[in-house]
C-alpha atoms as one frame of an Amber mdcrd trajectory, in Angstrom:
protein
  -3.504   8.280 -32.504  -1.030   5.790 -30.968  -1.880   3.253 -28.334  -0.854
   4.041 -24.777   1.406   1.292 -23.484   2.032   0.389 -19.869   5.650   0.561
 -18.749   7.157  -2.213 -16.666   8.940  -1.188 -13.473  10.770  -2.701 -10.546
  10.329  -1.177  -7.112  13.062  -2.053  -4.607  11.968  -1.359  -1.042  14.563
  -0.442   1.578  14.593  -1.711   5.128  11.688  -4.145   5.237  11.721  -7.605
   6.825  15.215  -7.042   8.241  16.042  -7.894  11.841  12.377  -8.112  12.831
  11.622  -4.526  11.737   9.073  -3.255   9.228   7.592  -6.708   8.679   5.475
  -6.732   5.527   3.959  -9.890   4.065   4.475 -10.142   0.316   0.749 -10.871
  -0.202  -0.084  -7.581   1.560   2.558  -5.747  -0.456   1.189  -7.172  -3.711
  -2.383  -6.144  -2.886  -1.179  -2.670  -1.869   0.440  -2.192  -5.285  -2.702
  -3.489  -7.010  -4.804  -1.042  -4.973  -2.574   1.777  -6.292  -3.806   0.835
  -9.763  -0.740  -1.046 -10.941  -1.138  -4.187 -13.034   0.714  -7.490 -13.438
   2.089  -7.088  -9.897   4.619  -9.720  -8.859   6.713  -9.876  -5.687   9.991
 -11.757  -5.439  11.467 -12.969  -2.113  10.889 -11.234   1.218  13.277  -8.290
   0.779  10.732  -6.121  -1.031  11.134  -6.546  -4.772   7.966  -5.649  -6.682
   7.573  -5.897 -10.448   4.557  -4.063 -11.861   3.172  -2.183 -14.835   1.878
   1.383 -14.915   0.839   3.975 -17.471   2.813   6.562 -15.445   5.933   7.605
 -17.344   7.485   9.866 -14.676   9.605   7.808 -12.238   9.738  10.623  -9.673
   5.925  10.802  -9.526   5.771   7.012  -9.330   8.347   6.847  -6.536   6.587
   9.572  -4.543   3.204   7.855  -4.873   4.586   4.441  -3.840   6.457   5.863
  -0.836   3.431   7.815   0.392   1.048   4.871   0.091   3.451   2.337   1.641
   4.262   4.706   4.532   0.566   5.165   5.307  -0.452   1.544   4.747   2.403
  -0.129   6.658   3.191   2.619   9.182   6.881   3.106   8.450   9.047   5.645
   6.591   9.051   4.071   3.153  12.007   4.612   0.853  12.058   2.903  -2.554
  14.219   2.804  -5.650  12.182   2.519  -8.862  13.831   1.395 -12.081  12.509
   0.560 -15.516  12.784  -2.796 -17.244  15.180  -1.182 -19.728  17.376   0.132
 -16.895  17.565  -3.285 -15.215  18.415  -4.916 -18.528  21.237  -2.396 -19.008
  22.477  -2.906 -15.418  22.787  -6.658 -15.996  24.142  -6.578 -19.552  26.643
  -3.788 -18.851  28.081  -5.269 -15.651  31.880  -5.241 -15.491  33.612  -8.084
 -17.307  33.488 -11.253 -15.194  31.141  -9.747 -12.597  28.978 -12.481 -11.045
  30.979 -15.310 -12.634  33.261 -16.619  -9.856  30.722 -17.364  -7.114  33.077
 -19.773  -5.335  35.548 -16.946  -4.659  33.485 -13.742  -4.564  30.136 -12.394
  -3.347  28.558 -10.013  -5.810  26.179  -7.194  -4.913  24.518  -4.376  -6.799
  23.955  -1.082  -4.994  20.890   0.501  -6.611  20.986   4.285  -6.222  17.934
   6.437  -5.690  17.875   9.500  -7.912  19.297  12.137  -7.680  22.202  10.189
  -6.055  24.838   9.465  -8.708  27.423   6.668  -8.978  30.294   9.202  -9.006
  29.012  10.897  -5.849  28.547   7.534  -4.140  32.007   6.265  -5.191  33.579
   9.188  -3.309  31.969   7.892  -0.092  32.470   4.148  -0.436  35.730   2.726
   0.852  37.137  -0.603  -0.252  39.558  -2.953   1.447  42.478  -3.568  -0.924
  42.702  -7.185  -2.059  39.211  -7.968  -0.742  36.737  -5.510  -2.245  36.206
  -4.238  -5.764  33.705  -1.553  -6.697  32.736  -0.319 -10.152  30.407   2.499
 -11.146  27.557   1.717 -13.525  24.982   4.090 -14.962  22.664   4.118 -11.920
  24.332   1.513  -9.699  27.566   0.434  -8.102  28.780  -3.117  -8.627  30.489
  -4.435  -5.482  32.369  -7.706  -5.119  34.058  -9.053  -2.030  36.400 -11.984
  -1.459  34.382 -14.639   0.404  37.393 -15.991   2.317  37.984 -12.558   3.860
  34.396 -11.243   3.897  34.658 -10.228   7.566  37.320  -7.688   6.525  35.222
  -6.255   3.688  34.237  -2.609   3.837  30.767  -3.272   2.387  29.251  -3.292
   5.884  30.702   0.189   6.541  28.330   1.631   3.955  25.430   1.451   6.431
  27.090   4.191   8.505  27.247   6.620   5.575  24.628   9.296   4.783  24.387
   7.993   1.178  23.114   4.662   2.537  19.665   6.218   3.025  19.403   6.627
  -0.757  20.470   3.217  -1.954  19.429  -0.394  -1.591  21.535  -3.499  -2.054
  20.613  -6.706  -3.878  22.893  -9.656  -4.540  23.738 -10.494  -8.135  21.646
 -13.661  -8.131  18.525 -11.721  -7.072  19.289  -8.986  -9.612  19.537 -11.422
 -12.524  16.438 -13.352 -11.395  14.452 -10.100 -11.264  15.472  -9.367 -14.846
  14.463 -12.894 -15.908  11.043 -12.365 -14.294  10.638  -9.022 -16.072  11.631
 -10.616 -19.388   8.819 -13.213 -19.197
C-alpha cells in the first residue's frame, strides 16, 4: 500500500484588498485556510496569494470548498483560481521567449484563468493595442506585456469590462516567479 502524499497548491483570490473593498488581513486568511484542514499554509503579499498543502486531489472540489468557506467567513462573494505546484512551474518555465526579461521597457502580467475558461476562449475577448500590448496563450494562462512608456494606451485595463474577467485573476510576473520560488522551497 503506497503512502498518501499531500499535494501543494496555490490559491489566487480575486478582488480582495483592492480600493478599500473586501479587506482581509493575511493573518486571518492564513488561519482560515488552516481551519479548513490545509497544512504548510503561507500567504504572500496582500493581494490574496495562498500556498498550502492538501490531500484533496480534485481541484474543482478544492476550489468549491475554499470559495464557500471564504464567502461565509469574510462576507463577500469569493472567487478563487487554484493551481498546482506543477502547473505554476510549467507556467513559469514555458513562458514565451523573453517574457519578463526587459523590465525597463515592458510590464509583464499573467492572467490566471479559472476552469473551465480556456486560453483560446479568452484570447477571442481580449483586445490589444498594436505596438503597445502583446498577449500570448499558455496552457491555463495568458501572458500579457505592455510598453511602459505608453501604458496609458494599453488595452489591459479594458479587460475588467469583459464577462471573462469574472473568471480570471491577474498577477505581475515578479509575483508569479516569487510564488514559484516559495513553492519550490
